[in-house]
NUDREN-449601 format. One record per residue (C-alpha): residue number from 1; residue in one letter; z, x, y. Coordinates in steps of 0.25 Angstrom, whole numbers. Each point is the difference from the previous one (the first is absolute). Example, Ala and Ser with C-alpha at 12.3 -4.5 7.8 and 13.67 -1.06 7.14 Angstrom:
PT  nr rest    c3    c1    c2
PT   1    A    31    49   -18
PT   2    S    -2     6    14
***
This chain:
PT  nr rest    c3    c1    c2
PT   1    M   447   574   651
PT   2    K   -11    10     0
PT   3    K    -3    14    -6
PT   4    V   -13     7     1
PT   5    E    -4    14    -6
PT   6    M    -4     8    12
PT   7    V    -5    14     4
PT   8    R     5     7    12
PT   9    C   -10    10     6
PT  10    W    -4     7    13
PT  11    V   -14    -1     6
PT  12    S    -6    10     9
PT  13    S   -12    -4     9
PT  14    P   -14     7    -3
PT  15    D     0     2    15
PT  16    N    12    10    -1
PT  17    D    -8    12    -5
PT  18    D     5     9    11
PT  19    Q    14     3    -4
PT  20    S     5     3    14
PT  21    S    -3   -14     5
PT  22    S     2    -9   -12
PT  23    A     9   -12    -1
PT  24    P    11     0   -10
PT  25    P    -4    -7   -13
PT  26    T     4   -15     0
PT  27    V     7    -7   -12
PT  28    R    -6   -11    -8
PT  29    Y     6    -9   -10
PT  30    V   -11    -5   -11
PT  31    P     2    -9   -12
PT  32    S    -2     9   -12
PT  33    D   -10   -10    -6
PT  34    I   -10     3    11
PT  35    Y     4    14     3
PT  36    R   -11     8    -7
PT  37    L   -11    -9     6
PT  38    W     7     1    14
PT  39    R     1    15    -1
PT  40    Y   -14     1    -4
PT  41    L    -5    -8    12
PT  42    M     9     8     9
PT  43    E    -3    14    -5
PT  44    D   -15    -1    -5
PT  45    V    -5   -11     9
PT  46    K     8     2    13
PT  47    G     3    14    -1
PT  48    F    15    -1     2
PT  49    Q    10    10    -7
PT  50    I    11    -6    -9
PT  51    E    12     8    -3
PT  52    G    14    -1    -6
PT  53    A    -2   -13    -9
PT  54    E    13    -5    -6
PT  55    T     0   -12    -9
PT  56    S    12    -9     0
PT  57    F     2   -14     5
PT  58    W     2   -10    11
PT  59    V    11   -11     0
PT  60    D     2   -11    10
PT  61    D    13    -2     7
PT  62    E     5   -10    -9
PT  63    M    -1     9   -13
PT  64    Y     5    12     8
PT  65    S    12    -7     4
PT  66    R     3    -5   -14
PT  67    E    -2    13    -6
PT  68    K     5     9    11
PT  69    S    10     7   -10
PT  70    I   -12     6    -7
PT  71    Y   -10     2    11
PT  72    G    10     5    10
PT  73    E     0    13    -8
PT  74    H   -14     3     4
PT  75    T    -7     3    13
PT  76    T    -7   -12     6
PT  77    D   -10    -3    11
PT  78    H     0   -14     7
PT  79    V   -14    -5    -3
PT  80    T    -6   -14     3
PT  81    E   -10    -8    -8
PT  82    V   -10    -7     8
PT  83    G    -9   -10    -7
PT  84    F    -9   -12     3
PT  85    I   -12    -7    -6
PT  86    Y   -14     4     5
PT  87    C   -11   -10    -1
PT  88    R   -13     3     5
PT  89    D   -14    -7    -1
PT  90    S     4   -11   -10
PT  91    E     8    10    -9
PT  92    V    12    -6    -8
PT  93    G     8    10     7
PT  94    R     6    14    -4
PT  95    P    14     5     2
PT  96    V     2    12     9
PT  97    I    13     7    -2
PT  98    R     4    13     7
PT  99    F    13     8     2
PT 100    F     4     7    13
PT 101    P    11     8     5
PT 102    Q    10   -10     6
PT 103    D     2     9    13
PT 104    Q   -15     1     2
PT 105    L    -4   -14    -4
PT 106    E    -4    -6    14
PT 107    A    -8    12     4
PT 108    I    -7     0   -13
PT 109    L    -2   -15    -2
PT 110    G    -8    -2    12
PT 111    F   -10    11    -4
PT 112    F     0    -5   -14
PT 113    M    -3   -14     3
PT 114    K   -12     3     8
PT 115    N    -7     1   -13
PT 116    F     3   -15    -3
PT 117    P    -5   -10    10
PT 118    E    11   -11     3
PT 119    E    -8   -12    -3
PT 120    Y    -2     5   -15
PT 121    I    15     1    -3
PT 122    K     6   -12    -7
PT 123    G    14    -3     0
PT 124    G     5    10    10
PT 125    L     6    14    -2
PT 126    Q    11     2    -9
PT 127    K    10    12     2
PT 128    T    10     4   -10
PT 129    N    10    11     3
PT 130    G     4    10   -11
PT 131    F     2    14    -5
PT 132    F    -8    11    -7
PT 133    V    10     6    -9
PT 134    S    -3    14    -2
PT 135    V     2     6   -14
PT 136    K     6    12     6
PT 137    K    15    -1     2
PT 138    E     7     3    13
***
């Protein structure tokens, strides 16, 4: 069973300055312990716009099913945790863990994994389904 403090927010591309042709913001789920650094990199380094940040938590399917009487009162998003160990150039290896909307997982995952050459991934890709539990009740 797993529970992670998480921030849900929406990201707008810096290429979408023209409001008439802009794509809608996309949702991101970021662990709260790295959110401030992630937001700095996204806004100040890459030029994205971050809006609507909500802090709550993500739980895996097992924890959700055990505590459904509590979590069921809240709005939830199906979110999948993806993790692997990335080992490059004689590194010990570092864990890479990201969270993606379950209904968009396959489309996003292909794009995301282009950043990590397969030969440097140790132990394979781990996927854990779960839920972002919003603090806002239905």
